[in-house]
GUMIRO-768120 format. One line per field, with one value per residue (C-alpha): x, y, z; chain; residue number from 0. Coordinates in steps of 0.02 Angstrom, whole numbers. Layout:
px: [X ...]
py: [Y ...]
pz: [Z ...]
chain: [A ...]
n: [NUM ...]
//
This chain:
px: [-1673 -1809 -1972 -1938 -1778 -1816 -1941 -1833 -1719 -1829 -1891 -1716 -1692 -1794 -1788 -1629 -1568 -1491 -1320 -1270 -1297 -1190 -1276 -1453 -1404 -1300 -1274 -1341 -1368 -1568 -1732 -1758 -1907 -1820 -1808 -1700 -1617 -1555 -1470 -1517 -1465 -1555 -1527 -1623 -1687 -1811 -1843 -1830 -1994 -1899 -1736 -1670 -1524 -1393 -1228 -1079 -1001 -1123 -1250 -1410 -1557 -1523 -1688 -1799 -1803 -1947 -2014 -2002 -2049 -2168 -2019 -1893 -1843 -1811 -1739 -1700 -1673 -1539 -1544 -1366 -1224 -1175 -994 -885 -1043 -1009 -1165 -1239 -1411 -1520 -1616 -1764 -1823 -1947 -1918 -1738 -1630 -1485 -1341 -1255 -1133 -1193 -1100 -1131 -1075 -898 -787 -712 -605 -489 -410 -382 -225 -266 -418 -296 -166 -284 -350 -198 -142 15 -48 77 -2 -187 -210 -184 -325 -457 -578 -592 -470 -522 -471 -510 -583 -603 -603 -732 -689 -747 -674 -665 -734 -671 -730 -691 -869 -864 -1030 -1138 -1262 -1284 -1160 -1203 -1097 -1191 -1142 -1191 -1181 -1329 -1441 -1376 -1483 -1424 -1547 -1426 -1269 -1266 -1085 -1017 -969 -818 -875 -734 -646 -778 -715 -844 -834 -907 -843 -934 -920 -935 -877 -732 -602 -718 -883 -937 -968 -1018 -1048 -1238 -1218 -1355 -1288 -1320 -1473 -1537 -1561 -1507 -1330 -1290 -1192 -990 -878 -731 -574 -474 -536 -381 -475 -636 -769 -692 -794 -934 -980 -946 -948 -782 -728 -651 -488 -310 -150 -92 57 147 304 442 570 674 764 935 840 786 953 1032 881 942 1091 982 894 1060 1068 1220 1132 1060 891 754 563 455 270 127 -47 -71 -258 -170 -15 -68 -254 -257 -370 -559 -466 -455 -329 -179 -203 -50 4 21 116 208 258 258 290 444 533 489 578 716 746 705 844 726 777 580 406 298 133 -15 -129 -183 -258 -457 -543 -740 -733 -599 -592 -501 -353 -330 -322 -492 -450 -579 -499 -335 -272 -341 -244 -396 -461 -468 -309 -330 -337 -171 -85 -70 -3 124 148 206 307 410 434 486 621 692 715 819 665 601 422 359 172 65 14 -151 -153 -229 -407 -517 -706 -863 -941 -1086 -996 -807 -751 -866 -991 -926 -1020 -1153 -1041 -883 -741 -627 -640 -651 -816 -798 -774 -654 -541 -626 -633 -542 -661 -544 -571 -748 -659 -622 -484 -383 -415 -237 -246 -367 -254 -360 -361 -173 -148 -270 -145 16 -22 -60 97 189 50 116 287 284 149 193 374 336 526 430 311 268 170 23 -25 76 63 -122 -90 43 -60 -203 -270 -213 -318 -436 -486 -472 -598 -633 -463 -456 -275 -195 -159 -29 -122 -15 -75 38 -51 25 -44 -24 168 172 85 216 381 325 276 450 530 405 467 655 670 581 617 799 799 643 629 463 458 341 257 265 243 310 452 423 592 654 553 688 798 806 670 801 882 693 640 479 604 568 703 668 557 481 566 392 471 589 446 347 484 566 399 363 533 515 324 408 471 653 650 573 693 818 693 665 858 830 670 823 957 842 831 1021 996 882 949 1041 945 828 863 749 650 613 442 372 197 46 -26 67 -14 -191 -319 -308 -115 -65 58 246 266 120 195 350 342 396 355 348 558 583 464 535 713 648 592 753 863 756 760 956 944 840 960 1118 1053 1047 896 834 719 540 454 256 223 205 317 447 416 330 150 65 -96 -169 -174 -325 -347 -488 -363 -206 -45 -22 106 75 166 323 296 363 529 525 434 543 705 637 613 783 844 779 831 1029 993 967 1110 1225 1152 1191 1343 1428 1456 1474 1309 1227 1378 1369 1170 1127 1283 1335 1519 1449 1419 1492 1412 1520 1407 1233 1208 1210 1040 1076 1120 1000 1156 1200 1355 1396 1476 1469 1588 1594 1706 1890 1935 1958 1776 1690 1560 1534 1345 1308 1111 1070 884 864 877 1017 1198 1319 1504 1640 1585 1722 1693 1817 1867 1942 2040 2168 2189 2053 1869 1767 1577 1485 1296 1191 1026 1027 1114 1013 989 851 811 935 1029 1194 1280 1430 1596 1681 1846 1904 2083 2079 2177 2290 2145 2065 1891 1763 1876 1967 2152 2091 1950 1864 1781 1643 1519 1327 1191 1029 900 1017 1109 1275 1385 1597 1691 1886 1955 2137 2272 2218 2378 2310 2158 2124]
py: [-1916 -1978 -1861 -1786 -1750 -1663 -1552 -1510 -1456 -1375 -1269 -1225 -1178 -1059 -948 -929 -1054 -1194 -1225 -1333 -1302 -1392 -1542 -1504 -1379 -1438 -1614 -1769 -1931 -1946 -1890 -1681 -1701 -1812 -2015 -2115 -2157 -2101 -1940 -1727 -1549 -1422 -1227 -1083 -939 -833 -705 -867 -887 -1018 -1120 -1225 -1330 -1312 -1388 -1282 -1342 -1306 -1209 -1354 -1371 -1543 -1492 -1366 -1368 -1428 -1280 -1373 -1227 -1063 -991 -1010 -1182 -1284 -1471 -1586 -1774 -1844 -2013 -2033 -1986 -1814 -1858 -1696 -1626 -1448 -1353 -1185 -1130 -1011 -934 -821 -677 -559 -533 -583 -752 -754 -909 -916 -1048 -1153 -1097 -1278 -1373 -1311 -1410 -1331 -1178 -1217 -1365 -1473 -1438 -1246 -1264 -1390 -1261 -1110 -1198 -1248 -1047 -1068 -1036 -883 -820 -885 -695 -797 -911 -829 -679 -658 -709 -682 -867 -969 -1145 -1286 -1125 -1005 -868 -811 -766 -894 -827 -903 -847 -884 -904 -1058 -1003 -957 -1060 -1000 -881 -816 -693 -521 -427 -308 -449 -537 -400 -389 -561 -674 -821 -829 -884 -992 -1045 -1221 -1253 -1373 -1439 -1431 -1304 -1163 -1108 -1080 -1048 -1030 -1019 -885 -864 -714 -617 -515 -369 -238 -296 -266 -386 -438 -579 -605 -721 -802 -829 -982 -950 -930 -722 -620 -521 -355 -393 -407 -366 -457 -471 -506 -409 -305 -162 -92 44 239 282 290 168 8 -155 -251 -249 -404 -369 -489 -487 -421 -443 -255 -227 -161 -64 -54 -211 -101 -2 -201 -245 -123 -67 -156 -37 119 57 -2 26 142 221 422 353 510 484 597 536 580 570 570 633 826 834 948 969 990 1067 1097 1035 887 769 708 530 411 456 635 607 517 690 788 732 597 776 852 727 687 919 887 766 634 437 378 410 361 343 335 199 163 12 29 116 198 368 489 559 398 441 262 202 107 -3 -132 -163 -224 -326 -165 27 128 203 360 402 273 83 -34 -27 166 127 2 164 280 143 80 293 310 164 242 403 311 325 206 161 138 110 115 -46 -90 -251 -199 -169 -147 -36 -102 -29 -162 -208 -252 -407 -372 -506 -562 -729 -692 -735 -647 -726 -604 -533 -608 -626 -572 -368 -357 -453 -394 -206 -54 39 212 184 93 -26 -231 -340 -474 -640 -674 -860 -916 -999 -913 -751 -761 -827 -666 -558 -643 -648 -473 -409 -509 -473 -291 -328 -450 -378 -197 -195 -101 -61 -78 -90 15 -56 41 37 -100 -73 -93 -257 -300 -266 -363 -199 -92 68 -31 -19 -163 -292 -243 -350 -545 -593 -744 -910 -874 -748 -589 -448 -472 -556 -715 -734 -558 -570 -738 -641 -508 -615 -725 -559 -519 -659 -695 -524 -517 -690 -666 -498 -439 -274 -243 -175 -183 -23 -31 110 58 181 116 12 -138 -240 -287 -232 -210 -350 -519 -670 -785 -674 -653 -492 -454 -445 -271 -165 2 65 238 335 416 444 560 647 666 730 853 918 970 1050 1162 1224 1278 1479 1499 1552 1393 1282 1262 1161 1052 1009 823 825 838 713 588 483 460 353 223 295 135 -11 16 35 216 323 511 549 696 634 651 628 784 918 884 875 1019 990 1112 1130 1101 1281 1317 1229 1342 1473 1696 1807 1759 1782 1660 1535 1508 1514 1388 1274 1291 1278 1117 1024 1046 942 810 774 787 649 487 391 387 535 560 709 747 832 1018 1033 1044 1223 1269 1266 1364 1278 1117 968 957 787 886 1014 1035 1086 1267 1268 1467 1515 1476 1647 1708 1699 1615 1475 1464 1459 1333 1247 1259 1213 1047 1014 1052 950 814 850 867 696 597 670 681 490 525 584 408 277 218 286 146 134 199 227 328 454 552 706 868 947 904 984 1184 1189 1393 1424 1297 1220 1052 982 820 735 612 477 389 236 318 420 590 571 675 837 932 974 1122 1188 1356 1354 1549 1686 1751 1738 1647 1744 1652 1495 1357 1183 1026 956 783 844 994 1117 1187 1199 1236 1270 1184 1194 1340 1364 1543 1578 1715 1593 1516 1670 1702 1813 1747 1730 1604 1565 1511 1415 1428 1362 1258 1309 1209 1235 1072 1075 936 792 824 903 1037 1163 1300 1467 1473 1601 1499 1622 1617 1483 1400 1248 1239 1083 1090 983 951 1063 1017 875 794 817 742 642 661]
pz: [-508 -421 -428 -253 -286 -462 -395 -249 -388 -476 -365 -299 -454 -518 -329 -339 -202 -291 -204 -342 -529 -613 -540 -624 -747 -943 -986 -881 -861 -849 -931 -941 -827 -689 -716 -737 -913 -1051 -1063 -1071 -1081 -952 -955 -830 -954 -858 -1026 -1149 -1265 -1321 -1344 -1465 -1451 -1615 -1647 -1623 -1777 -1914 -1820 -1881 -1758 -1660 -1590 -1495 -1292 -1195 -1059 -897 -808 -829 -748 -879 -866 -1017 -1073 -1209 -1197 -1308 -1394 -1342 -1224 -1253 -1234 -1296 -1399 -1432 -1443 -1444 -1353 -1471 -1371 -1403 -1320 -1381 -1545 -1539 -1561 -1477 -1510 -1340 -1258 -1109 -960 -867 -1024 -959 -822 -659 -648 -498 -498 -339 -282 -310 -162 -71 -90 -22 122 158 167 61 -119 -133 -326 -277 -384 -530 -504 -365 -455 -638 -772 -961 -1061 -1197 -1158 -1314 -1421 -1333 -1258 -1089 -905 -769 -602 -417 -271 -74 16 142 222 75 7 -173 -261 -435 -530 -583 -706 -851 -963 -872 -814 -659 -609 -494 -560 -730 -668 -509 -467 -441 -259 -206 -52 75 22 31 -154 -299 -476 -660 -826 -914 -1144 -1186 -1044 -1091 -1021 -975 -904 -741 -627 -432 -334 -278 -123 3 183 282 334 155 175 30 47 -4 -177 -154 -258 -295 -176 -299 -434 -534 -580 -493 -562 -527 -372 -294 -416 -306 -469 -518 -704 -783 -813 -855 -774 -955 -1045 -1006 -1076 -952 -973 -782 -795 -768 -633 -564 -565 -473 -348 -192 -177 -168 -24 82 249 185 49 60 32 41 5 -61 22 -104 -94 -298 -290 -214 -292 -427 -527 -699 -815 -730 -563 -562 -513 -629 -710 -686 -855 -817 -665 -757 -855 -705 -535 -581 -663 -503 -397 -490 -495 -284 -264 -180 -211 -207 -210 -76 -145 -11 -25 -202 -185 -226 -86 -78 10 -42 144 207 87 47 212 208 55 -48 -191 -110 -306 -393 -418 -385 -544 -516 -621 -734 -781 -716 -858 -845 -652 -735 -852 -707 -613 -766 -786 -629 -640 -804 -733 -579 -446 -334 -294 -117 -90 85 84 228 291 474 438 307 294 338 155 110 -52 41 155 284 333 173 161 297 416 502 367 331 510 695 761 913 923 1037 902 745 776 764 889 840 627 637 535 534 598 488 549 548 620 472 339 190 240 282 104 19 119 77 -117 -104 -48 -179 -313 -303 -309 -457 -554 -540 -502 -325 -238 -82 51 191 289 403 592 621 828 785 730 864 1013 1074 1175 1058 1110 1222 1406 1511 1488 1304 1221 1222 1297 1181 1210 1358 1448 1357 1253 1082 952 902 723 667 718 622 490 465 482 348 238 266 236 63 35 28 -17 -177 -249 -236 -206 -117 33 197 305 477 523 715 857 999 1088 1016 1003 834 718 585 609 530 563 593 741 803 736 624 484 386 290 397 547 555 704 770 946 862 753 903 1027 862 818 1008 1021 848 923 1076 1089 1062 1245 1343 1217 1348 1445 1318 1251 1305 1162 1024 1076 1184 1005 993 1131 1036 858 811 878 724 567 550 430 495 458 409 339 286 466 542 410 473 599 671 692 564 417 494 446 533 714 668 841 790 657 487 453 632 565 404 500 608 467 382 535 581 391 419 578 508 339 479 561 570 490 295 258 220 193 153 -28 -3 142 32 3 168 122 259 264 333 178 108 23 -117 -169 -235 -155 -179 -305 -319 -154 -263 -333 -122 -89 56 -20 -142 -13 65 -95 -153 52 46 -137 -92 72 -34 -122 30 81 -41 -101 68 125 302 329 251 252 433 441 565 656 804 753 620 780 904 1006 1005 1128 1188 1357 1296 1328 1381 1216 1135 1030 992 922 808 701 557 508 328 273 323 450 347 314 425 456 586 600 735 751 849 899 970 858 922 831 918 895 958 1008 1012 975 993 819 793 656 653 522 404 406 293 285 162 206 313 338 370 181 80 -66 67 142 285 339 258 416 420 427 248 330 491 574 723 893 974 1125 1203 1197 1229 1244 1089 1077 952 931 786 865 756 707 744 640 715 687 595 565 494 432 399 344 346 184 134 190 374 480 635 707 904]
chain: [A A A A A A A A A A A A A A A A A A A A A A A A A A A A A A A A A A A A A A A A A A A A A A A A A A A A A A A A A A A A A A A A A A A A A A A A A A A A A A A A A A A A A A A A A A A A A A A A A A A A A A A A A A A A A A A A A A A A A A A A A A A A A A A A A A A A A A A A A A A A A A A A A A A A A A A A A A A A A A A A A A A A A A A A A A A A A A A A A A A A A A A A A A A A A A A A A A A A A A A A A A A A A A A A A A A A A A A A A A A A A A A A A A A A A A A A A A A A A A A A A A A A A A A A A A A A A A A A A A A A A A A A A A A A A A A A A A A A A A A A A A A A A A A A A A A A A A A A A A A A A A A A A A A A A A A A A A A A A A A A A A A A A A A A A A A A A A A A A A A A A A A A A A A A A A A A A A A A A A A A A A A A A A A A A A A A A A A A A A A A A A A A A A A A A A A A A A A A A A A A A A A A A A A A A A A A A A A A A A A A A A A A A A A A A A A A A A A A A A A A A A A A A A A A A A A A A A A A A A A A A A A A A A A A A A A A A A A A A A A A A A A A A A A A A A A A A A A A A A A A A A A A A A A A A A A A A A A A A A A A A A A A A A A A A A A A A A A A A A A A A A A A A A A A A A A A A A A A A A A A A A A A A A A A A A A A A A A A A A A A A A A A A A A A A A A A A A A A A A A A A A A A A A A A A A A A A A A A A A A A A A A A A A A A A A A A A A A A A A A A A A A A A A A A A A A A A A A A A A A A A A A A A A A A A A A A A A A A A A A A A A A A A A A A A A A A A A A A A A A A A A A A A A A A A A A A A A A A A A A A A A A A A A A A A A A A A A A A A A A A]
n: [0 1 2 3 4 5 6 7 8 9 10 11 12 13 14 15 16 17 18 19 20 21 22 23 24 25 26 27 28 29 30 31 32 33 34 35 36 37 38 39 40 41 42 43 44 45 46 47 48 49 50 51 52 53 54 55 56 57 58 59 60 61 62 63 64 65 66 67 68 69 70 71 72 73 74 75 76 77 78 79 80 81 82 83 84 85 86 87 88 89 90 91 92 93 94 95 96 97 98 99 100 101 102 103 104 105 106 107 108 109 110 111 112 113 114 115 116 117 118 119 120 121 122 123 124 125 126 127 128 129 130 131 132 133 134 135 136 137 138 139 140 141 142 143 144 145 146 147 148 149 150 151 152 153 154 155 156 157 158 159 160 161 162 163 164 165 166 167 168 169 170 171 172 173 174 175 176 177 178 179 180 181 182 183 184 185 186 187 188 189 190 191 192 193 194 195 196 197 198 199 200 201 202 203 204 205 206 207 208 209 210 211 212 213 214 215 216 217 218 219 220 221 222 223 224 225 226 227 228 229 230 231 232 233 234 235 236 237 238 239 240 241 242 243 244 245 246 247 248 249 250 251 252 253 254 255 256 257 258 259 260 261 262 263 264 265 266 267 268 269 270 271 272 273 274 275 276 277 278 279 280 281 282 283 284 285 286 287 288 289 290 291 292 293 294 295 296 297 298 299 300 301 302 303 304 305 306 307 308 309 310 311 312 313 314 315 316 317 318 319 320 321 322 323 324 325 326 327 328 329 330 331 332 333 334 335 336 337 338 339 340 341 342 343 344 345 346 347 348 349 350 351 352 353 354 355 356 357 358 359 360 361 362 363 364 365 366 367 368 369 370 371 372 373 374 375 376 377 378 379 380 381 382 383 384 385 386 387 388 389 390 391 392 393 394 395 396 397 398 399 400 401 402 403 404 405 406 407 408 409 410 411 412 413 414 415 416 417 418 419 420 421 422 423 424 425 426 427 428 429 430 431 432 433 434 435 436 437 438 439 440 441 442 443 444 445 446 447 448 449 450 451 452 453 454 455 456 457 458 459 460 461 462 463 464 465 466 467 468 469 470 471 472 473 474 475 476 477 478 479 480 481 482 483 484 485 486 487 488 489 490 491 492 493 494 495 496 497 498 499 500 501 502 503 504 505 506 507 508 509 510 511 512 513 514 515 516 517 518 519 520 521 522 523 524 525 526 527 528 529 530 531 532 533 534 535 536 537 538 539 540 541 542 543 544 545 546 547 548 549 550 551 552 553 554 555 556 557 558 559 560 561 562 563 564 565 566 567 568 569 570 571 572 573 574 575 576 577 578 579 580 581 582 583 584 585 586 587 588 589 590 591 592 593 594 595 596 597 598 599 600 601 602 603 604 605 606 607 608 609 610 611 612 613 614 615 616 617 618 619 620 621 622 623 624 625 626 627 628 629 630 631 632 633 634 635 636 637 638 639 640 641 642 643 644 645 646 647 648 649 650 651 652 653 654 655 656 657 658 659 660 661 662 663 664 665 666 667 668 669 670 671 672 673 674 675 676 677 678 679 680 681 682 683 684 685 686 687 688 689 690 691 692 693 694 695 696 697 698 699 700 701 702 703 704 705 706 707 708 709 710 711 712 713 714 715 716 717 718 719 720 721 722 723 724 725 726 727 728 729 730 731 732 733 734 735 736 737 738 739]
//
């Protein structure tokens, strides 16, 4: 190394701006103080008063290193090539001598193939390479760190193991790939760390958390935690082998949506931990008859008020409730008890927090640089650049990570509409058309299709669900047929229409009958989930109970009738926590649900209703066998708007497997109400939301006989008593004599 290059390297190193420290530190040809010939070892220890080279084999001192620069650069010339010399550094700092391993004697953490596949966007288990991974190299325990930051001019690992000093452990750059890596001996699980980066202009950026970290500090602290993938011993083989039939379109899928921080609080008014949830939430869900739990996002997030929908640590279960193995334990216990686990997965945007992905290496790395493409104006967040290979790879690997490492049964993808449309929530001139001049986000569409192909191809029995609020076609149809490839889609139209109807005073409902019937015009164009989610009980919308009109009795009756309609309507079911016992106030993410309301009979009645509806849904094949098929449903009459009555049939696989559902959405009981019936004989009322058991007036039918009076296109009919504000379900009772 010539004197000028040597001086420049020393200045860059002590100034914490050297972009390639492995070219200068550690073992090298040449003299420690520059010049050609011989061999040397250099190290940089700013606080050291002396450094000696010692043998790792027997601790003998091989020589005292010379101070090459007053700021802490030391070096020693060697009589011969170091070859595979195993050495350590004895560092004197104050009155303390410490023997440490030299990170700069170890080779790269990532191989050439890993870097190539990342650049190609096809390294689907890249999380096994990037981030922080405890490992042993040449008999030395430590942690390998790898980061993608192609536009940074220097990247260092900082942490509680080096005093958060970015001068000590600058990383190795791999030109062409944008990857930086280093093996740090002595760094083990539990150590805190971040990355310190200099941007393209040499300016110091805010310290960044690791995008691939498997654990983070408990908020409001923001450091990453060194944590390996571990060797958790799963006990859910039976569930995993059978779970596909639990989410089939012919299965009764009933989902309980949960925000872990506010479902129930423990002592000291604190949220329950993952392990406490395993002991309390799972038995409750089983008792209530739900088949799956859907968790609001658990990926680490900084702001409680985002409910997890603005994540930063996409590979780290939030440490608010425990460590990653605690979360694995929760999922494992769910599976052992026959309950599936679906995660809300946020791949549409990320927050602007300085320690996160935003402006990561001093450029718009993960997000689009043009705010017309890269910012969500409504949410104050950044949009992922799905056209960049490494970003797409990051997200695809993350989807697979949750399914592989945590045995998650499904991903509910948040805000899909915001991903599909370039003009989502934008005015004219505020968005950039695609290459064909259209408003479709072609890169996001390709990403979603690829994600679904990978999930269904690699994880039998897993499912994906889209929160998609528009009429985008074929969301839940296979990719090879031109669809997006999701298994299910939230039916946001059904939710909006029916809640609008139910909020009307019964005297006006006759003018809005179409709000209940319109959904059947498109009910079988997708595989739908009927969602009453967290979004419907916040921000001034009131609780579901609070939307019901009338006095207290009518509010509860309306709610019970509505739930009866929902559970008998085609489509899988989703209900947000608290709605199952009619919580009266809006959901507050900082407070526990109002469990004390179950001391009141009306609330307890709604809880019993939901439990029994889940039992009815699971136990009556006609209500789920053909949930996504048009020939599983038939109207008897949806035109009686004047009396706000709807009646329909649900069919199972066999001709005899049929139920009749009748809803009366006025507070007036209807006596002598005639409806056509497809089967002659006795019909037994098997469910009635007006039962006294649920808090109703106990008006009903028990068993009725058909009469040979034509009605509604059928050769026979039944005459019913319709309870006030109620849904009833009837089923043929006894042998079927004829079908017409």
